[in-house]
C-alpha positions in Angstrom: -0.1 0.0 0.0 1.3 3.4 -1.0 1.4 6.3 1.5 -0.1 9.5 0.5 3.4 11.1 0.0 4.4 8.1 -2.3 1.3 8.3 -4.2 2.0 12.2 -4.8 5.6 11.3 -5.9 4.4 8.6 -8.3 1.7 10.8 -9.8 4.4 13.6 -10.1 6.8 11.4 -11.7 4.0 10.2 -14.3 3.0 13.7 -14.9 6.6 14.4 -15.4 7.0 11.7 -18.1 3.8 12.9 -19.9 5.1 16.5 -19.5 8.4 15.3 -21.3 6.6 14.1 -24.3 4.5 17.4 -24.7 7.6 19.5 -23.8 9.5 17.7 -26.6 6.9 18.7 -29.1 6.6 22.2 -27.7 10.4 22.6 -28.1 10.4 21.0 -31.5 7.7 23.4 -32.7 9.6 26.4 -31.1 12.9 25.5 -32.6 11.5 24.7 -36.0 9.5 28.0 -36.2 12.4 30.0 -35.0 15.4 28.4 -36.9 13.5 27.3 -40.1 10.6 29.6 -40.4 12.1 32.8 -39.1 9.1 33.2 -36.6 9.8 35.3 -33.6 10.6 33.6 -30.2 7.5 34.6 -28.4 5.1 33.6 -31.4 6.9 30.3 -31.8 6.9 29.5 -28.1 3.1 30.4 -28.0 2.4 28.0 -30.8 4.6 25.4 -29.3 2.9 25.7 -26.0 -0.5 24.9 -27.6 0.9 21.9 -29.3 2.5 20.6 -26.0 -0.8 21.2 -24.1 -3.0 19.2 -26.4 -0.5 16.3 -26.2 -0.2 16.6 -22.4 -4.0 16.6 -21.9 -4.4 13.5 -23.7 -1.5 11.7 -21.9 -2.6 13.0 -18.5 -6.2 12.0 -19.2 -5.4 8.4 -20.5 -2.5 7.6 -18.4 -1.7 9.8 -15.4 -5.1 10.6 -14.0 -7.2 7.9 -15.6 -10.6 7.4 -14.2 -10.2 10.5 -12.1 -12.0 13.7 -12.4 -15.2 12.9 -14.1 -16.4 13.4 -17.8 -14.1 14.1 -20.5 -15.5 17.6 -21.3 -15.4 18.7 -17.7 -11.8 17.7 -17.5 -10.9 19.1 -20.9 -12.4 22.6 -19.9 -10.5 22.5 -16.6 -7.3 21.2 -18.1 -7.3 24.0 -20.8 -8.1 26.6 -18.2 -5.1 25.8 -16.4 -3.2 25.6 -19.6 -4.1 29.2 -20.3 -2.6 30.0 -17.0 0.6 28.0 -17.9 0.5 29.8 -21.3 0.6 33.2 -19.5 3.4 32.1 -17.1 5.3 30.7 -20.0 5.0 33.9 -22.0 5.8 36.1 -19.4 8.7 34.1 -18.4 10.1 34.1 -22.0 9.4 37.8 -22.2 11.4 38.7 -19.2 14.1 36.1 -19.7 14.6 36.2 -23.5 13.4 39.7 -24.5 14.4 41.9 -21.5 17.4 39.9 -20.1 18.7 38.3 -23.3 18.9 34.7 -22.1 19.4 32.3 -25.0 15.9 31.4 -26.0 16.2 27.7 -25.4 17.7 28.2 -21.8 14.9 30.7 -21.2 12.5 28.1 -22.2 13.9 25.5 -19.8 13.5 27.9 -17.0 10.0 28.7 -17.9 9.0 25.2 -18.4 10.1 24.3 -14.8 7.9 27.0 -13.4 4.9 26.0 -15.6 5.3 22.4 -14.7 5.1 22.8 -10.9 2.2 25.2 -11.0 0.1 23.1 -13.5 0.9 19.9 -11.7 -0.6 21.1 -8.4 -3.7 22.6 -10.1 -4.4 19.7 -12.4 -3.9 17.1 -9.6 -6.2 19.1 -7.1 -8.8 20.4 -9.6 -8.8 19.0 -13.0 -8.5 15.3 -12.3 -9.0 15.4 -8.6 -6.7 12.7 -8.0 
């Protein structure tokens, strides 16, 4: 039997693995748009964030929090409401780090991702999927 702390750690690890997949596609989109299409960093990270959020929702719904939180439509609305918050945190962090402080865009994105990951995990666990 898992303790509550072990259960949270396991959920966090599974959420992290799903996040790695979504983040990979976020970064792939970001890099491709910046390096090959000449799109600005803020626009490219915004597009990449949406791509990653869609992938993350499906992975979290199907594997991490399966069976938790109720109907698909309800969890999708909650997940994407939190994703909008994550999007705003990501964009603000990228603006501050890359545009104002001039941190290399991929390093800035790593830092932004860490913050978004922690905030969205807590909110998705406690509200979206109520696990």
